[in-house]
C-alpha positions, 0 to 999 in steps of 0.5 A: 499500499502506498501512503498519501498524506491528508490535505490540511483542513479537509474532511475524510469524505472531501479527501476521498472524493478529491483523490477520486476526482484525480483518478486516485483511489485511497482507503484509510489505515489505522496506524494504531490497530493496524486495520484497513478502514472504509468508508472514510471516517474521522476516527477508526471504527475498530479502536477509536484512534484518530490516527488514520492515514490514506493509502492505495489499496491493491485494488483486488477483491472478491464479489461478496454479493450481487443484485441486478437492478432492472432498468429500461434500455433507454435508461442504460439497461440493466445494472449490477449492484455489487458488494466487494470484499477487498483483499485489505479486509474492507467491503464496499458497494460498486459495480462490475463492468464489462460483463452482462449483469447476470454474468457477475457471480459471488466468489468472482475475483475483481480489480478496481479502477477509477472512472469518471461519471458526471464529472466526479471519480467513481470506483468500479471493478472488472473481472480478473482471470475470467473472474475465477478465485 
């Protein structure tokens, strides 16, 4: 994990989104208890310490759960909503791109990337090695 400082005076959410907007994805790591932390916080949810630093995750993870949101074709078509367990030990909600919604499976290996949507950075995932764990 590569460490990145937090800008002075910035809230955790603002720091997180600013990095995404620059094309960088960062999560937090507690220097007191050594746990990875996601969603961005001001204090560690594990030990309560304020000693959180920003790090770049490996980006690798496993699909924990998936559902399909049915949408009309003119609204973009079906969309998968996926919970991903990162190898760092945190879980987040995103989507797996590049596959039909019904092809995304629990246990599938994925890698993150940052994309831009409506002018803001967003973390999405792609299947790796055919998605086999």
